C-alpha positions in Angstrom: 168.2 -68.2 61.6 166.1 -65.2 62.5 162.6 -65.2 61.2 162.7 -62.0 59.3 159.6 -60.1 58.1 160.4 -61.4 54.6 160.3 -65.0 55.7 157.2 -64.5 57.8 155.5 -62.8 54.9 156.2 -65.8 52.6 155.0 -68.3 55.3 151.7 -66.3 55.5 151.4 -66.4 51.7 152.1 -70.1 51.6 149.5 -70.7 54.3 146.9 -68.8 52.2 147.8 -70.8 49.1 147.4 -74.2 50.8 144.3 -73.1 52.8 142.6 -72.1 49.5 143.2 -75.7 48.2 142.1 -77.3 51.4 145.6 -78.5 52.3 147.6 -78.4 55.5 150.7 -76.2 55.2 152.6 -78.1 58.0 152.5 -81.3 55.9 154.1 -79.5 53.0 156.7 -77.9 55.3 157.5 -81.4 56.6 158.0 -82.6 53.1 160.7 -79.9 52.6 162.5 -81.3 55.8 162.5 -84.9 54.5 163.2 -84.4 50.8 166.7 -84.4 49.3 168.3 -81.3 47.9 168.4 -81.5 44.1 171.6 -82.1 42.2 172.5 -81.8 38.5 172.9 -85.5 37.7 169.6 -86.6 39.1 167.7 -83.6 37.6 169.1 -84.2 34.1 169.0 -88.0 34.6 172.5 -88.2 33.3 173.1 -91.9 34.2 169.9 -92.9 32.3 170.7 -90.6 29.4 174.2 -92.0 29.0 172.9 -95.6 29.1 170.8 -95.3 26.0 173.6 -95.7 23.4 173.1 -99.3 22.4 174.9 -100.0 19.1 174.3 -103.0 16.8 177.9 -103.3 15.6 181.4 -102.8 17.0 182.3 -100.0 14.5 183.3 -96.9 16.6 181.6 -94.4 14.4 178.1 -96.0 14.8 178.1 -94.2 18.2 178.3 -90.9 16.4 175.4 -91.8 14.1 173.3 -93.1 16.9 173.9 -90.2 19.3 173.3 -87.5 16.7 169.9 -89.0 15.9 169.0 -89.1 19.6 169.9 -85.4 19.9 167.7 -84.8 16.9 164.8 -86.5 18.5 165.2 -84.3 21.6 165.1 -81.2 19.5 162.0 -82.5 17.7 160.4 -82.9 21.1 161.2 -79.3 21.9 159.5 -78.3 18.6 156.4 -80.2 19.5 156.3 -78.5 22.9 156.3 -75.1 21.2 153.5 -76.1 18.8 151.4 -77.2 21.8 152.0 -73.9 23.6 150.8 -72.0 20.5 147.7 -74.1 19.9 146.8 -74.0 23.6 147.1 -70.2 23.9 143.9 -68.3 24.4 143.7 -64.9 22.9 146.7 -65.6 20.7 148.6 -62.5 19.7 151.5 -61.6 17.4 154.2 -61.3 20.1 153.5 -64.7 21.6 153.1 -66.3 18.1 156.4 -64.9 16.8 158.3 -65.8 20.0 157.3 -69.4 19.9 157.6 -70.0 16.2 161.1 -68.4 16.4 162.0 -71.0 19.0 161.0 -73.8 16.6 163.1 -72.0 13.9 166.1 -71.9 16.3 165.8 -75.6 17.0 165.8 -76.5 13.3 168.7 -74.1 12.6 170.7 -75.7 15.4 170.1 -79.1 13.9 170.9 -78.0 10.3 174.1 -76.1 11.3 175.3 -79.1 13.5 174.6 -81.8 10.9 178.2 -81.8 9.8 179.1 -83.2 13.2 177.6 -86.5 11.9 178.4 -86.1 8.2 182.1 -85.2 8.8 182.3 -87.3 11.9 182.1 -90.7 10.4 184.4 -92.7 8.1 182.6 -93.6 4.9 184.0 -97.2 5.1 182.6 -97.7 8.6 179.2 -96.2 7.8 178.7 -98.4 4.7 179.3 -101.4 6.9 177.5 -100.7 10.1 174.4 -99.4 8.2 173.8 -102.9 6.9 173.1 -104.0 10.5 170.4 -101.3 10.8 168.1 -102.4 8.0 165.2 -101.8 7.7 165.4 -99.0 10.3 165.6 -95.5 8.7 165.4 -91.9 9.7 162.3 -92.0 7.5 160.6 -93.6 10.5 161.0 -90.6 12.8 157.4 -90.2 14.1 158.2 -86.9 15.8 159.3 -85.4 12.5 155.9 -86.5 10.9 154.1 -85.0 13.9 156.0 -81.7 13.3 154.7 -81.7 9.8 151.1 -82.4 10.9 151.3 -79.6 13.5 152.7 -77.2 11.0 150.0 -77.0 8.2 146.7 -78.2 6.9 146.9 -81.9 6.2 146.1 -81.2 2.5 149.6 -79.7 2.1 151.1 -83.0 3.1 149.3 -84.9 0.3 151.6 -85.8 -2.6 151.6 -82.9 -5.1 150.4 -85.2 -7.9 147.2 -86.0 -6.0 146.5 -82.8 -4.1 144.2 -81.2 -6.7 141.6 -83.9 -6.4 141.0 -83.0 -2.7 139.5 -80.0 -1.0 141.1 -80.7 2.4 137.7 -81.2 4.1 137.9 -85.0 3.5 138.5 -87.4 6.4 142.2 -87.4 7.3 142.2 -91.1 6.8 141.4 -90.5 3.1 144.1 -87.8 2.7 146.6 -90.0 4.6 146.4 -92.6 1.8 148.2 -90.2 -0.5 150.5 -88.5 2.0 153.7 -87.4 0.2 156.3 -89.5 2.1 154.8 -92.9 1.2 156.4 -92.5 -2.3 159.8 -92.2 -0.6 159.5 -95.7 0.9 157.9 -97.5 -2.0 160.0 -99.9 -4.1 160.9 -98.2 -7.4 160.7 -101.4 -9.5 157.7 -103.2 -8.0 155.6 -100.2 -6.6 155.2 -102.2 -3.4 155.6 -100.8 0.1 159.0 -101.4 1.7 159.3 -103.1 5.1 160.3 -99.7 6.4 157.0 -98.2 5.4 155.0 -101.2 6.5 156.5 -101.1 10.0 156.0 -97.4 10.2 152.4 -97.5 9.2 151.6 -100.4 11.5 153.0 -98.5 14.4 151.8 -95.0 13.8 149.1 -94.8 11.1 146.2 -94.5 13.5 148.0 -92.0 15.8 148.9 -89.8 12.8 145.3 -89.8 11.5 143.9 -89.0 14.9 146.4 -86.2 15.3 145.5 -84.8 11.9 141.8 -84.7 12.9 142.6 -83.1 16.2 144.7 -80.4 14.6 142.3 -79.4 11.7 141.6 -76.1 13.5 144.7 -76.0 15.7 147.7 -76.5 13.4 150.2 -73.6 13.1 148.6 -72.3 9.9 145.1 -72.2 11.5 146.6 -70.6 14.6 148.1 -67.9 12.3 144.6 -67.4 10.8 143.2 -66.9 14.3 145.4 -63.8 14.8 143.8 -60.4 14.3 143.9 -59.4 10.7 146.3 -56.6 11.3 148.7 -59.0 13.1 148.7 -61.4 10.1 150.1 -58.7 8.0 153.0 -57.9 10.3 156.4 -58.5 8.6 157.8 -60.3 11.6 154.8 -62.7 11.7 155.1 -63.5 8.0 158.9 -63.8 8.3 158.9 -66.5 11.1 156.4 -68.6 9.2 158.3 -68.4 5.9 161.5 -69.2 7.8 159.8 -72.2 9.3 158.8 -73.4 5.8 162.4 -73.0 4.6 163.9 -74.7 7.7 161.7 -77.7 7.6 161.0 -78.2 3.9 164.3 -77.0 2.3 167.2 -76.8 4.7 166.6 -79.9 6.7 165.9 -82.3 3.8 168.9 -80.8 1.9 171.5 -81.5 4.7 170.2 -85.1 4.5 170.5 -85.1 0.7 174.1 -83.8 1.0 174.9 -86.7 3.4 173.3 -89.2 1.1 175.3 -87.9 -1.9 178.5 -88.2 0.1 177.8 -91.7 1.5 175.5 -93.4 -0.9 176.1 -92.0 -4.4 178.5 -93.9 -6.6 179.7 -93.4 -10.2 178.0 -96.6 -11.3 174.6 -96.5 -9.7 173.6 -95.5 -6.2 173.7 -97.4 -3.0 170.2 -98.1 -1.6 169.3 -96.5 1.8 168.9 -98.9 4.7 165.1 -98.6 4.5 165.0 -99.0 0.8 163.9 -95.3 0.5 164.1 -93.6 -2.8 166.4 -90.8 -1.4 167.2 -89.4 -4.9 163.6 -88.3 -5.4 162.4 -88.2 -1.8 165.0 -85.7 -0.3 165.4 -82.9 -2.9 162.8 -80.2 -2.2 162.5 -79.3 -5.9 160.9 -82.7 -6.5 158.7 -82.8 -3.5 157.4 -79.2 -3.7 156.3 -79.6 -0.1 155.3 -76.1 1.2 153.5 -75.6 4.5 152.2 -72.1 3.7 151.9 -71.6 -0.1 149.7 -68.6 0.4 152.8 -66.7 1.7 155.0 -67.4 -1.3 154.9 -65.9 -4.8 154.4 -68.0 -7.9 158.1 -67.6 -8.9 159.2 -68.6 -5.4 157.0 -71.7 -5.5 158.1 -72.6 -9.0 161.8 -72.4 -8.0 161.3 -74.1 -4.7 164.6 -75.5 -3.5 166.3 -75.5 -6.9 169.2 -73.2 -6.2 169.7 -74.9 -2.9 170.1 -78.3 -4.5 172.6 -76.8 -7.0 174.6 -75.3 -4.1 174.8 -78.7 -2.4 176.0 -80.6 -5.4 178.6 -78.0 -6.6 
């Protein structure tokens, strides 16, 4: 092949790049000679990815349940990647902020819209049997989802609404964590004791969550929003993506889970307990939790009616 001026120019630029780093260009050119050409299956790690579906029973529809949750965790990882880009950004401006919050919104919207793949893709009889083999594991134990919450807002907004008023938000995160809202969802209704699901979860992640909360005091998404120039904070597109994020995470996502629970766990004479012993009837509906990441952006009426019409739509 002829060494065209374009090729020679790029070799010159490469030499300058490696010289600036004290490296020998020839060594790196040799590495190109010896390395394999990339292919799709190695790049995506297809064989490894397809080997991760280890079911606990022989019911065919357990594979649907397992794989959808694995897909969910991959989307959550994408969300956390976007949060990190926003918090790491120096001289954060509105266009960058909107673009990356919108990415998070699209990830959640994809999950919400695709949830019927699992809900309509399993036979109820199979689900009610294979789920027994999964106890005390529960989607409640998704650490990445909890990290999304911690990345989204001041930790005070994650404190249970019945305890929030006694805090200022400046307390140590470890103190606020003791009254984080989701603990109630995995506490035995009759005894008030923590379920094994909650005990396992806290043993595994408590310290990590608390440290993350401390690290993100000034770098969560709300604080990043407050770092924007004052005029950018008022832009309709900026406010819109934050409010949509609030709706996606705190209304739409819990409600598709609630719809699934109603379909699979609700009975005429009493409800079937979730695998983790979670109190799904109170934990999932947004109108009970009143969990709002950005309350400053919502009117009193919107806050008061948080999630109510959505729940009615699910049940009707």
